[in-house]
GUGU-852316 format. One record per atom (N, C-alpha, C): x, y, z; residue in one letter. Coordinates in pm, whole numbers, plus 32768, in hexadecimal, padded with zeros to 4 digits. Each point is the difference from the previous one (the first is absolute). Example, Ala and Ser with C-alpha at 12.3 -4.5 7.8 and 13.67 -1.06 7.14 Angstrom:
2
85277DC7830CA/7FA780778000A/805A80788000A/7FDD80697FB8S/805280778006S/7FB3806D8049S/
//
This chain:
352
81147F1087EBM/7FDD807C7FBBM/8079805E7FF4M/80597FFA8065A/807780547FFBA/805A7FD97F8CA/800A7F7D7FE6Q/80517FD17F8FQ/7FC880337F7DQ/7F7C7FFA7FF2L/7FBE80307F88L/801B80947FEBL/7FEB80508069K/801680907FF5K/809180207FE0K/805D7FB78040G/808D801A7FE7G/80287FE37F71G/7FD27F907FCAT/80217FDB7F76T/7FC480647F9ET/7F8080218015M/7FBE80607FA8M/804480888008M/8021802C8079F/803D80838013F/808880077FBBF/80517F97800DL/808480007FC3L/7FF780067F68L/7FA67FB07FC7T/7FF080007F6ET/7FD080887FCET/7F9F803A8046I/7FCC80837FD8I/806C806C8010I/804D7FF9806EL/806880648019L/806A7FFD7F92L/802C7F887FDBI/80657FF47F96I/7FCB803A7F7DI/7F837FDF7FE0T/7FC480337F84T/7FF880978001T/7FD5803A8070L/7FF280918007L/808780477FFEL/80667FC5803FI/8086803B7FFCI/803380047F70I/7FED7F927FB9I/80287FFC7F73I/7FB380687FB0I/7F7F800D801EF/7FAC805E7FB5F/802A80908019F/80178024807EV/802980898020V/8089801E7FC3V/805C7F9F8009G/808280137FC3G/7FF580127F69G/7FA87FB37FC5F/7FE980097F70F/7FCA808A7FDAF/7F9E8031804CI/7FC980857FE4I/806C806B800FI/80587FEE8063A/806C80628016A/805F80037F88A/80297F897FD0V/805C7FF97F8EV/7FBF803B7F83V/7F837FDC7FE8V/7FB980357F8BV/7FF480988009V/7FE880338079S/7FF580928013S/808280467FDDS/80717FC68029V/8082803B7FE0V/80187FFF7F69V/7FE17F8F7FC0F/80127FF97F6FF/7FA780667FB9F/7F8680108033F/7FA3805E7FC2F/8033808F800FF/803A801E8073S/803680888015S/8074801B7FA0S/80527F9A7FE5Y/806E80107FA1Y/7FCD800C7F70Y/7F8C7FC07FE7A/7FCE7FFA7F77A/7FB9807F7FD5A/7FD78055805DT/7FB580787FDDT/805A80798005T/7FD680647FBAD/8047807F8001D/7FD580578075D/7F9B7FD18049L/7FCD804D8071L/805B7FEC8079L/80148064804FE/80537FF68078E/7FA97FD08074E/7FEE7F7E8004L/7FAA7FC58066L/80557FB58066L/7FDF8010807DD/80447FBA806CD/7FD67F6D7FFFD/80607FA07FF9P/7FDC7F728000P/7FA87FD88076P/801880408075A/7FAD7FE08075A/7F6E80277FE8A/7FEC80727FBFS/7F77802C7FE2S/7FBE7FA17F9DS/804E7FD37F9EI/7FCC7FA17F9FI/7FDC7F7D8045I/80567FD5805FL/7FE57F84804AL/7F7D8009804DL/7FED806F8048V/7F858012804CV/7F8880017FA3V/800C80487F91G/7F9280057FA0G/7FE17F787FC5G/806A7FB37FE0A/7FEB7F7B7FC8A/7FBD7FA28064A/802B8008807FL/7FC37FAD8067L/7F6D80238015L/7FE180817FFCV/7F75802B800FV/7FAB7FCC7F8EV/8036800A7F84L/7FB77FCE7F8CL/7FEC7F688008L/806A7FB9802EA/7FF47F6F800EA/7F977FDB8069A/7FFD804D806FL/7F9E7FE68069L/7F7280197FCCL/7FF0806B7FB3I/7F7D801D7FC5I/7FD67F8E7FA4I/805F7FCF7FB2F/7FE67F917FA5F/7FD07F85804EF/80457FE3806FM/7FDB7F8C8052M/7F768011803EM/7FE3807A8030L/7F7E8019803EL/7F8E7FF27F9BL/8019802E7F85I/7F9A7FF27F98I/7FE67F6C7FE5I/806C7FB37FF2Q/7FEF7F707FE9Q/7FB87FC08075Q/80248028807AF/7FC17FCA8078F/7F6B801E8002F/7FDA80787FD3A/7F7480298004A/7FAB7FBB7F96A/80377FEC7F89I/7FAE7FCD7F91I/800A7F697FEFI/80627FBF8042S/80137F707FE9S/7F857FAC8020S/7FB4801A806FP/7F877FAF8018P/7F9B80097F8FP/7FEE80777FC8S/7FA180117F92S/802E7FB37F85S/808280017FE8I/80367FB67F8CI/7FE87F6B8011I/80177FCC807BV/7FEB7F71801AV/7F6D7FDC7FEDV/7FA880518037R/7F707FE57FF2R/7FD67FFC7F6DR/803080617FB4W/7FDB80097F73W/803A7F8E7FAFW/807E7FE08018S/80437F9C7FACS/7FD37F71801CS/7FD67FE4807BT/7FD67F788022T/7F6A7FEA7FEDT/7FB5806C7FEDR/7F6D7FF97FECR/7FBA7FBC8077R/803480168077L/7FC67FC18076L/7F77803C8023L/7FB47FB4804CR/7F7B802C802CR/7FFA7FED8098R/7FDE806A8047Y/7FF77FF88091Y/7F847FB28029Y/80117FAB8065L/7F917FAF8032L/7FA380558056L/7F817FE77FF3Q/7F9C803E8056Q/7FF37FAE8081Q/7FE1803F8070P/7FF07FB6807EP/7F9D7F8D7FF0P/80287F89802BG/7FA97F8C7FF9G/80057FB67F7BG/804C80337FA0E/80047FC17F7CE/804B7F7B8003E/806B7FF9804EN/804C7F83800FN/801C7FEE8095N/7FA07FCA8048P/800D7FF58093P/807C7FB3802DP/80207F927FBAW/80747FB1802CW/808080517FF5W/801480447F90L/807A804E7FECL/800880728065L/7F9180438017E/7FFD806E8061E/80247FCF808CE/7FC67F908027T/80197FC98085T/80917FD4800FT/80347FBD7F98A/80897FCF8005A/80638073800BA/7FEE80697FAFV/805C80718003V/7FF4804C8083V/7F8580118030S/7FE98048807DS/80467FBA8075S/7FF27F7B8006K/803E7FB4806CK/809980077FF9K/80367FF07F87L/809180037FEFL/8037808C8019L/7FB680677FD6A/802D808A8016A/800780208095A/7F9D7FCC804BQ/800180158091Q/80797FBB803FQ/801E7F867FD3Q/80757FB88032Q/808180497FDBQ/800380397F87A/807980437FCFA/8014808A803CA/7F978036803EG/80098084803BG/7FFE80707F99G/7FB67FEB7F92V/7FF480687F9AV/7F6D80217FEAV/7FE880757FC9K/7F7780287FE2K/7FC97FAD7F8EK/7F817FDD8008M/7FBF7FB37F98M/8009804A7F7BM/80407FC47F99P/800A80437F7EP/7F7E7FF57FB2P/7FF280567F9DR/7F907FF27FA2R/801A7F857FAAR/7F967FB87FDEL/800E7F867FB2L/7FD280187F70L/80497FC57FA3A/7FDF80107F73A/80197F7D7FB6A/7FB77FEE7F94I/800F7F8B7FAAI/803180307F77I/80647FBB7FCDV/8033801E7F79V/7FC87F957FA1V/7FBF80297F92P/7FC77F9E7FA3P/806B7FBC7FABP/80537FB18042D/80707FBD7FBED/7FFD7F6E802BD/80097FA57FA2R/7FF67F72801FR/80807FC48038R/806D804A7FFDT/807C7FCC8039T/7FFE80108098T/803E7FA38049P/800080098093P/806A80628031P/7FD6806F803BN/805E80628031N/7FBA805F8060N/804E80518049A/7FC98061805FA/8069806A801AA/7FD480748030F/805D806C801FF/7FBC8066805BF/80528056803DV/7FCD8071804EV/8041807F7FCAV/7FBA80708010F/803880807FD6F/7FBD806F804FF/804080747FFEG/7FCA80748047G/8072805B8029G/7FE0807C8022N/8068805E8029N/7FF1802A8092N/7FB57FB1804CS/7FF1801A808ES/7FD87F7E8046S/80367FEA8077S/7FDE7F87804AS/7F6C7FF88022S/7FBE80728001N/7F718005801FN/7FA87FFC7F84N/803F7FF67F8CN/7FB380027F83N/803C7F9C7F9EN/80017F818029M/80397F987FACM/7F927FAD7FBFM/80217FC87F8DT/7FA47FA87FB9T/80417F787FEET/7FB67F968020L/802D7F787FE8L/7FAC7FCB7F8CL/80417FE47F92A/7FB97FD17F88A/80287F717FE1A/7F9E7FAF7FDEV/801B7F757FDAV/7FC77FE77F75V/804B7FB67FB0N/7FCC7FD77F7EN/7F927F998012N/7F9F80027FA6Q/7F967F9D8006Q/803A7F737FF5Q/806D7FF47FB3G/80407F7D7FF1G/80347FC88082G/802B8056805CL/80307FD18081L/7F8F7FC0804FL/7F8D80418000L/7F8C7FCB8049L/7FCC7F7F7FC2L/80107FF27F7CD/7FCB7F8B7FBBD/805C7F878009D/808380168006Q/80607F927FF1Q/803E7FD08082Q/7FFA80518069L/803E7FD9807FL/7F957FDF8067L/80247FAA8061N/7FA17FE3806BN/8006806E806BN/7FA67FF98060E/7FF4806C8062E/807E80118054E/803E7F928028N/8079800A8051N/807380417FB3N/800D7FDB7F81E/8068803B7FACE/7FE680957FEBE/7F8380247FEAI/7FDD808D7FEFI/8022804F807DI/7FE57FC78075Q/80218046807DQ/80978016800CQ/804F7FA17FD1G/809080138000G/802980757FA9G/7FBE800E7F8CV/801B80707FA5V/7FD38084803FV/7F8B8000803DL/7FCC80798040L/805D802E8070L/80327FA1804FA/805C8023806DA/8082803B7FC8A/802D7FCB7F8FH/807880377FBEH/7FE880937FDAH/7F8D801C7FC6E/7FE280897FD6E/7FF0805D8079E/7FC77FCF806BL/7FF68051807AL/808A8019803CL/805D7FA47FE8G/808A80168029G/803B80797FBAG/7FDF80107F80H/802F80767FB7H/7FC88080803FH/7F827FFB802BI/7FC58076803FI/8045801C8085I/80187F97804DR/8041800F8082R/808D803C7FF0R/80457FD87F96H/8089802E7FE9H/800680847FB1H/7F8A80337FD7R/7FF8807B7FB0R/804F7FF47F7DR/7FFE7F8A7FC7D/804E7FE77F87D/7FD080517F89D/7F7E800D7FF2S/7FCA80497F8DS/802F80908000S/7FFF803D8075I/802B808C800CI/8095800E7FE5I/804F7FA8803DI/809280067FF0I/80287FE87F6FI/7FC57F9A7FC0M/80277FDF7F78M/7FD6806A7F9CM/7F928046801CT/7FD6806D7FA6T/8069806D7FFDT/803380258076F/806980658006F/80827FCD7FC4F/80277F858024M/80817FCD7FD4M/80057FEA7F6AM/7F927FD67FC4S/7FFF7FE97F70S/801180817FB1S/7FE880728043A/801280817FBDA/809380217FEBA/80597FC58051V/808F801F7FF7V/80397FD77F79V/7FF57F807FD6P/80327FDE7F7AP/7FB280457F91P/7F81801E801AL/7FB080447F99L/8034808D7FE7L/80238049806CV/803A80857FF2V/80847FF87FB3V/80537F9D8023A/807F7FEE7FBAA/7FEB7FE37F6DA/7F9B7FAE7FE1Y/7FE47FDF7F75Y/7FD3807B7FB1Y/7FAC8053803EV/7FD4807C7FBDV/8077805A7FE2V/805D800A805FI/807780537FEBI/80577FC67F91I/80097F7B7FF8V/804B7FC07F94V/7FC8802B7F78V/7F7C7FF57FF2Q/7FC180247F81Q/801380937FDFQ/7FEC80568063M/800E80907FE9M/809080257FDCM/80617FC48047A/808D80207FE9A/802D7FD67F75A/7FDE7F857FD9F/802D7FD07F7EF/7FBB804A7F8EF/7F7F801F8013N/7FBB804F7F98N/803A808C7FF6N/801A803C8074F/803A80868000F/808D7FFD7FC5F/804C7F978024G/80887FF57FCEG/80027FF17F6AG/7F9C7FB87FC9Y/7FFC7FEB7F6EY/7FD5807F7FB8Y/7F8B80348028Y/7FCB80767FBBY/804A807F802AY/801C80098086G/80498075802FG/808F80037FD0G/80397F857FF0G/808A7FFA7FD1G/800E80357F74G/7F9C7FE67FABT/800580337F77T/7FFD80977FFFT/7FA280398052G/7FF88091800AG/8078803A8046G/80377FB48063G/80718031804DG/807B80107FABG/800F7FA77F98Q/8073800D7FA9Q/7FFB80837FB3Q/7F88802A7FDAR/7FF2807E7FB8R/80198076805DR/7FE27FF08083R/800F806F805CR/80837FF8804ER/80517F9A7FE1G/807F7FF08046G/7FEE7FD2808FG/7F9A7FAE8018N/7FE27FD38088N/80097F68800AN/806B7FC97FC6R/800E7F6F7FFCR/800E7FC5808DR/804880448058N/80157FCA8086N/7F7E7FEF804BN/7FA2805E7FEBG/7F7F7FF88044G/7FB77F7F7FDEG/7FFB7FDE7F7FA/7FBE7F857FD4A/80487F868037A/808680078005A/804C7F8E8034A/7FE17FE78093A/7FF4806B804FY/7FDF7FF1808EY/7F747FC48011Y/7FA2802A7FABI/7F797FCA8009I/7FFF7F6B7FE1I/80497FD87F98V/80087F717FDEV/80437FB38071V/8067803A803DL/80437FBF8070L/7F9F7FED8075L/7FAC80678018A/7F9A7FF48068A/7F9F7F8F7FE0A/7FE07FF27F7EG/7FA77F947FD7G/803D7F778017G/80837FF57FEBM/80457F808017M/80007FDD8095M/801780668054V/7FF97FEA8091V/7F737FD48027V/7F9B80437FC7A/7F757FDE801EA/7FE07F717FD5A/803A7FD37F91L/7FE87F787FD0L/80367F9A8062L/807880188034V/803C7FA68063V/7FAC7FFE807FV/7FD78077802DV/7FAE8009807AV/7F7A7FBB7FECV/7FC680107F89Y/7F817FBD7FE3Y/800F7F688011Y/806C7FCA7FC9F/80167F6F8008F/80127FD38090F/80538048804CI/80197FDB808CI/7F82800F8055I/7FBB80727FEFA/7F868019804DA/7F947F997FE1A/7FF87FD97F81Q/7F9C7F9C7FD9Q/801C7F7B8043Q/80807FD98007L/80247F838042L/7FDF80068096L/80198073803FL/7FE3800F808EL/7F697FFC801BL/7FB380417FA9V/7F6F80008010V/7FC97F737FEBV/80367FB87F9EL/7FD47F767FE8L/80237FA78077L/80768017803BR/80267FB28076R/7F9F801D8073R/7FDD80808011L/7FA180248069L/7F797FC07FE5L/7FD87FFB7F82S/7F807FC27FDCS/80007F6C8024S/80707FBB7FE3R/80077F718021R/7FFF7FEB8096R/80458058804AL/80017FF58092L/7F74800F8039L/7FB680617FCER/7F7B80188037R/7FA47F897FE5R/80157FBA7F92E/7FAF7F887FE5E/80237F908063E/80807FF2801BS/802A7F97805FS/7FCC801D808CS/8007807F8029Y/7FCE80258085Y/7F687FED8008Y/7FBA801E7F93A/7F6F7FED7FFFA/7FDD7F6B8005A/80507FAD7FBDD/7FEC7F6F8008D/800F7FCF8090D/806C802E8041A/80177FD7808BA/7F8F8031805AA/7FD3807A7FEBF/7F938038804FF/7F827FA97FF1F/7FE27FD97F85S/7F8B7FAB7FE8S/800E7F7A8046S/80797FC57FF7G/80137F7D803DG/7FE580018095G/802D80688045Y/7FED80088091Y/7F7580338025Y/7FC780587FAEL/7F7A80348020L/7F977F927FF9L/800A7FAC7F98T/7F9E7F947FF0T/80297F82804BT/80817FF98028A/80387F87803FA/7FF37F887FA4A/7FF2801A7F7CA/7FF37F957F9EA/804C80267F81A/8085800A8009P/804E802B7F8BP/7FF47FA37F89P/7FDE7F82801AR/7FEF7FA17F92R/7F8E80287FA3R/7F9D80478034E/7F90802C7FACE/802F80687F9BE/8054805F802CL/803680627FA1L/80617FBC7FA0L/80497F9D8031E/805B7FB47FA8E/7FB17FBE7F90E/7F927FC28024S/7FAA7FC17F9CS/7FC4806A7FA2S/7FD780718039A/7FC5806B7FB0A/806480357F99A/807C8015802AL/806680367FA5L/801C7FA07F8DL/7FFF7F7E801ET/80147F9E7F96T/7F8F80077F9BT/7F8680078032R/7F8C80077FA6R/7FFF80847FB1R/8023806C8044I/800180827FBEI/806980037F91I/80787FCE801FT/806B7FFE7F9CT/7FD77FAE7F86T/7FC67F8B8019Y/7FD67FAC7F90Y/7F8E80437FB3Y/7FA080398048G/7F8F80427FBEG/802B80777FACG/805C804F8033L/803080747FB5L/804E7FD67F84L/80457F908009S/804F7FD27F8DS/7FA97FD87F8AS/7F827FDE801BL/7FA57FD57F96L/7FB980747FBCL/80098076803AS/7FB780737FCAS/803C802D7F7CS/7FAE80127F98P/8033802E7F7EP/801680977FFBP/7FC9804A805FQ/800A80917FFCQ/808780318030Q/802480787FD1E/807F803B8026E/7FFD80288094E/80727FF78045P/80048028808EP/7FD980918012P/7FB7801D806BH/7FD18087801DH/8074805B8023H/7FF680807FDBG/806A8060801AG/801D80148093G/7F9B7FE88056A/801280128091A/801B7F7B8045A/80427FA47FB9R/80107F798036R/80537FFB8080R/80508068801AA/804F8002807BA/7FA78004807BA/7F84802E7FF0L/7FA380098071L/7FCA7F78802AL/7FF97FA47FA1Y/7FBA7F818019Y/804D7FA3805AY/7FBA7F9D8035I/80427F9E8055I/805F7FA97FADI/7FE67FF47F7FA/80597FB67FA7A/800780487F7AA/807780027FC6D/801780437F81D/7FE17F9F7F8ED/7F9E801F7FAAP/7FDE7FA57F91P/80767FE37FA4P/805480657FE6A/80737FEC7FA8A/80627F9B803DA/801A800D8082L/805A7FA38044L/7FC47F758004L/7F7D7FF78016A/7FBD7F7E8005A/800C7FB87F7AA/7FEB80477F93K/800C7FC47F7BK/808F7FCC7FEAK/8060804F8029Q/808C7FDA7FEEQ/80237F858052Q/7FD47FFD807FE/80217F908058E/7FC27F7E7FCDE/7F8080057FDDV/7FBC7F867FD2V/80367FD57F79V/802580607FABS/803A7FDF7F7ES/80827FB48010S/8053802A8060Q/807E7FBA801AQ/7FE67F728030Q/7F9A7FF28053V/7FDF7F7B8033V/7FCE7FA57F8FV/7FAA80377FAAM/7FC37FAF7F97M/80647FD07F97M/807380437FF8E/80687FD37FA4E/80377F78802AE/7FF27FDF8080H/80317F818034H/7F8F7FB58045H/7F8980087FC5V/7F8A7FC98041V/800D7F6A8019V/80427FB87FA6N/800C7F6E8011N/804F7FDC807DN/806180578024K/80517FE58076K/7FB180188081K/7FA480607FFCY/7FB880258079Y/7F797FBA800FY/7FCF7FC57F94D/7F7E7FBB8006D/80167F76803ED/7FFD7FFB8085L/80277F878048L/7FA27F8B7FE7L/7F7D801C7FF7N/7FA27F927FEBN/7FE07FE97F6CN/8045804C7FAAK/7FF57FEE7F6EK/7F7180087FCDK/7FB1805B803AD/7F77800F7FCFD/7FF380757F9ED/806F803F7FDFG/7FFE806E7FA0G/7FDD8086803AG/7FE580048083V/7FD9807D8042V/805280108080V/803180798019L/8049801A807CL/7F9C802B806BL/7FF47FB0806AD/7FA98028806DD/804A80648059D/7FBF802B806CE/803980668057E/80877FD5803AE/80077F84802EH/807C7FCE803CH/80707FF97F99H/7FE17FCF7F89E/80647FF47F97E/803180897FD3E/7FA680627FFAL/802680867FD8L/805D80408066L/7FE37FE98080E/80568036806AE/808E7FC67FF5E/80087F7C7FEDL/80837FBF7FF3L/804980327F84L/7FB680147F95A/803D802D7F83A/803A808C800FA/7FB780598041M/803180898012M/807B80048059M/80047FA68062E/80777FF88057E/807A7FD67FB0E/7FF07FA07FA4Q/806F7FD27FAEQ/802D806C7F9EQ/7FA080447FC1E/802180697F9FE/804680758045E/7FE58012807FA/80398070804AA/80977FF58011A/80377F897FECK/808E7FEC8014K/805480357F8CK/7FBF80267F92S/804A80347F8DS/8032808C801DS/8077801F7FCFR/803B80858015R/7FAD806B7FBBR/7FCB7FDD7F8AW/7FB180627FB6W/7F8680298050W/7FC37FA18046G/7F8B80218050G/80218062806EG/80747FEC8041S/8029805A806CS/801E808B7FCCS/804580097F8CL/802080827FC6L/7F8380487FD2L/7FA57FB67FC3N/7F87803D7FCAN/7FA78036806EN/80057FC58078S/7FA9802C806DS/8023808D802FS/807A80307FE3A/802780888028A/7FB0806A7FB7A/7FC47FDA7F8FF/7FB380607FB1F/7F6A7FE7800DF/7FD77FB48064A/7F737FE08014A/7FC480518071A/7F7D80177FF9T/7FB980498069T/7FDD7FA58075T/7FFC7F7D7FE6H/7FDA7F9F8067H/806F7F97800FH/800C7FC58077P/80607F938010P/7FD57F897FABP/805E7FAA7FD8P/7FD97F867FBAP/7F9C7FB18054P/7FA27FC27FC0T/7F987FB98049T/803A7F94805BT/80697FBD7FD0Y/803B7F958051Y/803480368085Y/8039807B7FFFK/8032803A807EK/7F8C801E805EK/7F91802D7FC8R/7F8C801F8053R/7FC77F80803DR/7FFE7F957FB1L/7FCD7F818033L/805A7FC9806FL/8084800A7FECL/805C7FCF8065L/7FF680518081L/7FF080847FF3L/7FF080558076L/7F857FD68050L/7F917FED7FBBL/7F847FDA8043L/800B7F76803FL/804B7FA87FBFR/80127F798037R/805180068081R/806780568001Q/805180108079Q/7FAE803D8071Q/7FAC80617FDEI/7FA9803D8065I/7FA07F978039I/7FCD7FAB7FA8D/7FA57F96802ED/80477FA38061D/807D7FDE7FE2Q/804D7FA9805AQ/801780448087Q/801B80837FFDD/8013804B807CD/7F817FFF8054D/7F8D80177FBFI/7F8180038048I/7FE17F77803BI/801E7F977FB2Q/7FE57F798032Q/80557FDD8079Q/807B80348003S/805C7FDC806DS/7FF8805E8077S/7FE680837FE6R/80038063806CR/7F7C80478017R/7F9F7FEB7FA7G/7F85804C8008G/801280867FB8G/7F9B80528004V/800380827FBCV/804D80638056V/807B80217FD6Q/8056805F8047Q/800F807E7FAAQ/7FA5805D8010T/800280777FAAT/807180608020T/80457FEC8070T/806F80598022T/80747FEE7F9DT/80087F8D7FC0D/80687FE67F9DD/7FBF7FDF7F79D/7F9B804F7FDFM/7FAF7FE37F89M/805180027F7FM/806680567FF7Y/804980117F83Y/808B7FC28005Y/80157FAA8061G/80867FC58011G/802A7FA97F8DG/7FA17FC77FB7R/80217FA67F91R/801280487F7BR/7FDC80807FFBV/8008804A7F81V/809380177FDCV/
//
């Protein structure tokens, strides 16, 4: 757990340092751009307060947005006894409060958790997950989602995702002001002011790009840690490995566009489509028994081979989730550790 906290803390610290530095630079440029005699330090404090308010608003309304956008339905007590019992047992093992359970009327296999408090979390599963996976695989997925609750990932990511969003808003405001304000500024002899605003927008654009990469890296890390947590909690990492293969394949078949909140899910539909598409381009090479269909084993081998391409490694830097092949390999290594040493939770994240 110390390794997890250290990695998360370092990533968050770097992001926040960049963000505060960015706000400071933008504040100085803004002070130069206005005719008002404003102290840059005062502008910095004001900008930080506004950014904090922005983050708090996002933090407060994000659960409502998720509920509305996914059209989930909360389960009534006794409505799905197996799911309730499974989550309750796993939550007790994980040391977290039992989350509220919800079903999303979506035929694709997926699941996610959300909430703005450890005591008020929701675990939602797509109907497709319950229909397409067996009970052991579902338990692997549930343990993964409880890992997110244990690590407070939903809360952390809600705050962290606001950093690039604030930078993006400043980019839009600066460039719009520079364009329209610059035209008026030429008439008023205030060309330098518009130039400083545009320069602030350029700084914001760079910070947006860097912050987005850091947030995406943090998102991928949290998925890997949740995978490891599930493997040790259930002592059956192969079940989650099997589940991820089925989920990736199932998501790749969906004709619908990926959901806007796909970063929350256990698997990203857009990434799944991309991974399976790459595999299907060379289906003849991976179809070992030549039956025209890639089974679970063949798909795993295919993704491992595709992972060796440089493009795949570069593209993963812009993904919310680790490549599926990396997740499968991690779970396989955890399974080997459990088989040889038993369940050693003191080094739960050593393979991440």
